[in-house]
Each structure stands twice: as structure tokens, then as C-alpha cells.
MDAnalysis code that builds the backbone (N, CA, C; Angstrom):
import MDAnalysis as mda
import numpy as np

u = mda.Universe.empty(306, n_residues=102, atom_resindex=np.repeat(np.arange(102), 3), trajectory=True)
u.add_TopologyAttr("name", ["N", "CA", "C"] * 102)
u.add_TopologyAttr("resid", np.arange(1, 103))
u.add_TopologyAttr("resname", ["MET", "CYS", "ASN", "ASP", "GLU", "THR", "PRO", "MET", "VAL", "LYS", "LYS", "ALA", "ALA", "ALA", "SER", "ARG", "LEU", "GLY", "ARG", "PHE", "SER", "ASN", "VAL", "LEU", "SER", "LYS", "GLU", "HIS", "VAL", "ILE", "SER", "ASP", "LEU", "ILE", "PRO", "VAL", "TYR", "LYS", "GLN", "LEU", "VAL", "LYS", "ASP", "GLU", "GLN", "ASP", "MET", "ILE", "ARG", "ILE", "LEU", "CYS", "ILE", "ASP", "SER", "LEU", "VAL", "LYS", "LEU", "VAL", "GLU", "CYS", "PHE", "ASN", "LYS", "GLU", "GLU", "ASN", "GLN", "LYS", "TYR", "THR", "LEU", "THR", "VAL", "LEU", "LEU", "ASP", "ALA", "GLY", "GLU", "ASP", "LYS", "SER", "TRP", "LYS", "VAL", "ARG", "LEU", "ALA", "ILE", "ALA", "LYS", "ASN", "PHE", "PRO", "ASP", "VAL", "PHE", "ASN", "SER", "PRO"])
u.atoms.positions = np.array([
    [204.920, 20.779, -240.072],
    [204.639, 19.540, -240.595],
    [204.717, 19.479, -242.127],
    [204.168, 20.435, -242.821],
    [204.110, 20.482, -244.274],
    [205.540, 20.494, -244.755],
    [206.502, 20.936, -244.050],
    [207.993, 21.027, -244.569],
    [208.701, 19.846, -244.147],
    [208.083, 18.945, -243.456],
    [208.844, 17.777, -242.871],
    [209.582, 17.003, -244.049],
    [210.667, 16.281, -243.750],
    [211.304, 15.354, -244.684],
    [210.645, 14.050, -244.880],
    [209.894, 13.725, -243.958],
    [209.165, 12.490, -243.963],
    [207.888, 12.451, -244.752],
    [207.787, 11.662, -245.879],
    [206.633, 11.764, -246.654],
    [205.363, 11.421, -245.802],
    [205.297, 10.558, -244.843],
    [204.132, 10.177, -244.241],
    [203.583, 11.441, -243.370],
    [204.557, 12.248, -242.886],
    [204.109, 13.254, -242.194],
    [203.468, 14.456, -243.178],
    [204.048, 14.567, -244.216],
    [203.502, 15.525, -245.312],
    [202.159, 14.899, -245.819],
    [201.981, 13.589, -245.920],
    [200.753, 13.215, -246.356],
    [199.756, 13.363, -245.336],
    [200.022, 13.331, -244.094],
    [198.977, 13.454, -243.087],
    [198.604, 15.012, -243.020],
    [199.561, 15.810, -243.166],
    [199.343, 17.390, -243.309],
    [198.358, 17.704, -244.523],
    [198.849, 17.111, -245.624],
    [198.109, 17.374, -246.939],
    [196.509, 16.913, -246.765],
    [196.474, 15.789, -246.210],
    [195.080, 15.270, -246.019],
    [194.223, 16.004, -245.074],
    [194.774, 16.760, -244.289],
    [193.897, 17.609, -243.287],
    [193.924, 19.051, -243.500],
    [194.559, 19.397, -244.562],
    [194.511, 20.968, -244.888],
    [193.160, 21.507, -245.155],
    [192.338, 20.715, -245.856],
    [190.934, 21.169, -246.093],
    [190.092, 21.286, -244.891],
    [190.120, 20.334, -244.101],
    [189.318, 20.506, -242.839],
    [189.950, 21.584, -241.961],
    [191.238, 21.800, -241.951],
    [191.875, 22.905, -241.074],
    [191.380, 24.182, -241.596],
    [191.196, 24.322, -242.852],
    [190.940, 25.632, -243.518],
    [189.466, 26.095, -243.068],
    [188.586, 25.114, -242.728],
    [187.286, 25.371, -242.267],
    [187.142, 25.986, -240.903],
    [188.160, 25.898, -239.955],
    [188.295, 26.436, -238.684],
    [189.118, 27.743, -238.557],
    [189.660, 28.179, -239.616],
    [190.485, 29.201, -239.666],
    [189.712, 30.497, -240.177],
    [190.201, 31.664, -239.920],
    [189.524, 32.824, -240.470],
    [189.972, 32.967, -241.942],
    [189.262, 33.654, -242.690],
    [189.553, 33.686, -244.095],
    [191.082, 34.315, -244.344],
    [191.282, 35.326, -243.488],
    [192.589, 36.029, -243.576],
    [193.706, 35.098, -243.355],
    [193.605, 34.069, -242.280],
    [194.623, 33.203, -241.951],
    [194.772, 32.128, -243.149],
    [193.709, 31.794, -243.694],
    [193.707, 30.795, -244.882],
    [194.463, 31.364, -245.865],
    [194.269, 32.751, -246.270],
    [194.940, 33.413, -247.389],
    [196.516, 33.529, -246.942],
    [196.757, 34.113, -245.791],
    [198.160, 34.415, -245.565],
    [198.934, 33.156, -245.081],
    [198.403, 32.223, -244.377],
    [199.149, 31.092, -243.863],
    [199.020, 29.757, -244.542],
    [197.845, 29.432, -244.819],
    [197.429, 28.122, -245.402],
    [197.745, 28.119, -246.955],
    [197.237, 29.014, -247.689],
    [197.401, 28.991, -249.194],
    [198.847, 28.833, -249.642],
    [199.843, 29.591, -249.052],
    [201.249, 29.292, -249.477],
    [201.685, 27.987, -249.140],
    [201.352, 27.400, -248.061],
    [201.859, 25.975, -247.770],
    [201.126, 25.012, -248.637],
    [199.901, 25.266, -248.907],
    [199.101, 24.469, -249.773],
    [199.735, 24.438, -251.082],
    [200.155, 25.593, -251.699],
    [200.729, 25.633, -252.961],
    [202.094, 24.867, -252.994],
    [202.840, 25.008, -251.920],
    [204.090, 24.364, -251.913],
    [203.803, 22.610, -251.801],
    [202.909, 22.285, -251.056],
    [202.569, 20.737, -251.058],
    [202.077, 20.336, -252.475],
    [201.279, 21.128, -253.133],
    [200.703, 20.527, -254.350],
    [201.745, 20.412, -255.410],
    [202.884, 20.977, -255.258],
    [203.968, 20.773, -256.112],
    [205.025, 19.822, -255.580],
    [204.758, 19.036, -254.627],
    [205.639, 18.089, -253.968],
    [205.980, 16.984, -255.118],
    [207.096, 16.341, -254.884],
    [207.555, 15.259, -255.758],
    [206.719, 13.988, -255.608],
    [206.160, 13.655, -254.576],
    [205.435, 12.578, -254.268],
    [203.968, 12.742, -254.762],
    [203.494, 11.917, -255.746],
    [202.221, 12.036, -256.280],
    [201.014, 11.802, -255.272],
    [201.293, 11.012, -254.328],
    [200.223, 10.828, -253.114],
    [199.981, 12.102, -252.466],
    [201.034, 12.877, -252.107],
    [200.848, 14.193, -251.493],
    [200.048, 15.051, -252.299],
    [200.376, 15.159, -253.559],
    [199.624, 15.946, -254.385],
    [198.044, 15.477, -254.605],
    [197.787, 14.120, -254.568],
    [196.518, 13.684, -254.496],
    [195.749, 14.271, -253.437],
    [196.398, 13.988, -252.283],
    [195.733, 14.409, -251.102],
    [195.394, 15.967, -250.964],
    [196.281, 16.683, -251.611],
    [196.038, 18.127, -251.776],
    [194.841, 18.309, -252.537],
    [194.533, 17.579, -253.590],
    [193.464, 17.729, -254.454],
    [192.215, 17.393, -253.612],
    [192.289, 16.322, -252.862],
    [191.118, 16.037, -251.939],
    [190.828, 17.213, -251.051],
    [191.870, 17.881, -250.518],
    [191.562, 18.865, -249.610],
    [191.147, 20.167, -250.262],
    [191.369, 20.251, -251.517],
    [190.875, 21.334, -252.348],
    [189.289, 21.562, -252.269],
    [188.725, 20.468, -252.177],
    [187.143, 20.545, -252.089],
    [186.729, 21.362, -250.859],
    [187.423, 21.098, -249.777],
    [187.122, 21.816, -248.514],
    [187.616, 23.332, -248.578],
    [188.852, 23.437, -249.160],
    [189.445, 24.783, -249.215],
    [188.604, 25.780, -249.998],
    [187.979, 25.315, -251.179],
    [187.240, 26.201, -251.950],
    [186.024, 26.656, -251.361],
    [185.512, 26.069, -250.344],
    [184.439, 26.397, -249.530],
    [184.605, 27.713, -248.685],
    [185.837, 27.984, -248.489],
    [186.259, 29.149, -247.652],
    [186.077, 30.452, -248.472],
    [186.018, 30.344, -249.866],
    [186.042, 31.525, -250.710],
    [184.865, 31.743, -251.539],
    [184.658, 33.008, -251.956],
    [183.673, 33.325, -252.954],
    [184.149, 32.910, -254.277],
    [183.465, 33.199, -255.311],
    [183.869, 32.954, -256.751],
    [185.078, 33.590, -257.166],
    [185.077, 34.917, -256.846],
    [186.360, 35.714, -257.228],
    [187.474, 35.369, -256.471],
    [187.445, 34.987, -255.280],
    [188.508, 34.586, -254.345],
    [189.106, 33.266, -254.828],
    [188.181, 32.460, -255.282],
    [188.627, 31.054, -255.734],
    [189.363, 31.291, -257.088],
    [188.928, 32.238, -257.826],
    [189.769, 32.343, -259.162],
    [191.151, 32.937, -258.837],
    [191.180, 33.880, -257.834],
    [192.411, 34.242, -257.422],
    [193.424, 33.255, -256.727],
    [192.876, 32.383, -255.837],
    [193.703, 31.641, -254.976],
    [193.735, 30.285, -255.298],
    [192.756, 29.592, -255.999],
    [192.712, 28.165, -256.238],
    [192.627, 27.730, -257.590],
    [192.325, 28.564, -258.402],
    [192.100, 28.163, -259.841],
    [193.531, 27.689, -260.490],
    [194.649, 28.442, -260.180],
    [195.842, 27.973, -260.726],
    [196.275, 26.696, -260.314],
    [195.976, 26.377, -259.015],
    [196.153, 25.103, -258.425],
    [195.486, 23.971, -259.170],
    [194.195, 24.341, -259.479],
    [193.415, 23.286, -260.137],
    [193.808, 23.205, -261.683],
    [194.151, 24.258, -262.252],
    [194.706, 24.077, -263.653],
    [195.985, 23.411, -263.834],
    [196.940, 23.687, -262.836],
    [198.199, 22.877, -262.752],
    [198.102, 21.437, -262.557],
    [197.117, 21.145, -261.708],
    [196.892, 19.701, -261.287],
    [196.255, 18.952, -262.479],
    [195.501, 19.686, -263.295],
    [194.990, 19.115, -264.480],
    [195.972, 18.741, -265.551],
    [197.169, 19.241, -265.434],
    [198.278, 19.139, -266.431],
    [199.412, 18.417, -265.656],
    [198.995, 17.639, -264.514],
    [200.182, 17.041, -263.702],
    [200.549, 15.844, -264.420],
    [201.905, 15.456, -264.384],
    [202.554, 14.434, -264.954],
    [202.113, 12.967, -264.556],
    [201.415, 12.993, -263.368],
    [200.925, 11.753, -262.821],
    [199.397, 11.626, -263.154],
    [199.069, 10.515, -263.743],
    [197.709, 10.225, -264.135],
    [196.697, 10.127, -262.899],
    [197.278, 9.723, -261.734],
    [196.656, 9.559, -260.458],
    [196.220, 10.880, -260.007],
    [196.950, 12.038, -260.240],
    [196.552, 13.359, -259.725],
    [195.595, 13.878, -260.704],
    [195.711, 13.629, -261.974],
    [194.590, 14.105, -262.899],
    [193.359, 13.219, -262.696],
    [193.486, 11.978, -262.311],
    [192.216, 11.295, -261.963],
    [191.552, 11.904, -260.664],
    [192.249, 12.283, -259.735],
    [191.789, 12.949, -258.502],
    [191.034, 14.203, -258.794],
    [191.573, 14.947, -259.766],
    [190.861, 16.170, -260.366],
    [189.598, 15.881, -260.898],
    [189.610, 14.848, -261.774],
    [188.407, 14.453, -262.430],
    [187.361, 13.953, -261.443],
    [187.790, 13.257, -260.444],
    [186.789, 12.733, -259.425],
    [186.196, 13.812, -258.610],
    [186.994, 14.800, -258.315],
    [186.569, 15.911, -257.335],
    [186.071, 17.246, -258.145],
    [186.070, 17.045, -259.456],
    [185.740, 18.291, -260.259],
    [184.229, 18.927, -260.018],
    [183.284, 17.978, -259.891],
    [181.950, 18.472, -259.581],
    [181.818, 19.038, -258.247],
    [182.476, 18.656, -257.174],
    [182.411, 19.138, -255.800],
    [183.184, 20.539, -255.831],
    [184.195, 20.533, -256.611],
    [185.083, 21.817, -256.476],
    [184.095, 22.982, -257.266],
    [183.476, 22.581, -258.306],
    [182.862, 23.528, -259.084],
    [181.444, 23.816, -258.561],
    [180.901, 23.026, -257.680],
    [179.548, 23.266, -257.078],
    [179.719, 24.030, -255.755],
    [180.950, 24.483, -255.361],
    [181.105, 25.319, -254.222],
    [180.891, 26.613, -254.757],
    [180.646, 27.590, -253.694],
    [180.320, 28.917, -253.833],
    [181.179, 29.729, -254.853],
])
């Protein structure tokens, strides 16, 4: 679904990634979900990138501090420099929730 041509399908997938990560084992999140997530967060549609940022809040809950630095920090930093102000706003709104996670 994350590789679908239709933006609506990718939007639905991006909006559910965070919740999906909470039911997977950490190994599956790392091996299967993180690569797909990193692909979606670089999508050309800014709405998909925004939904990925919203999912990031749940995704960071799967990891400890060191793992978050390894797997999610680059996504967060890249989103902070995104060309779309909407994506940067989504980072700003979710910033406290992302950094209050383990």
C-alpha cells in the first residue's frame, strides 16, 4: 500500500504507520517498517509527509533513546528542513510529544 500510485492509498498507509508499529515486534519495525517509513517521508505529496510526521509520535514509542537516535532522528531533522511549511508546522506541533517519548 505504501508503494501504491494513488495518493489516497499512500495517505491512508502513512496515517496508520504509527499505530501499526505498536503491534509489531521491534525487529519487524526496524527491518520492515522503518524502510517504508523513510520512503514515505520523502514522498512528493506534502500531505503524505505530514501524516508521516503524525505517525512519528507513535513510532518513537517503540524505541529507547539510542534506537531513536539511530532510526528516527534523521527523519526528524530532514522534516525540519522540508520545503513545505506545512510539514515544518507538523514537526513543530508534534515536537513535545516526540521528545517526551522514551
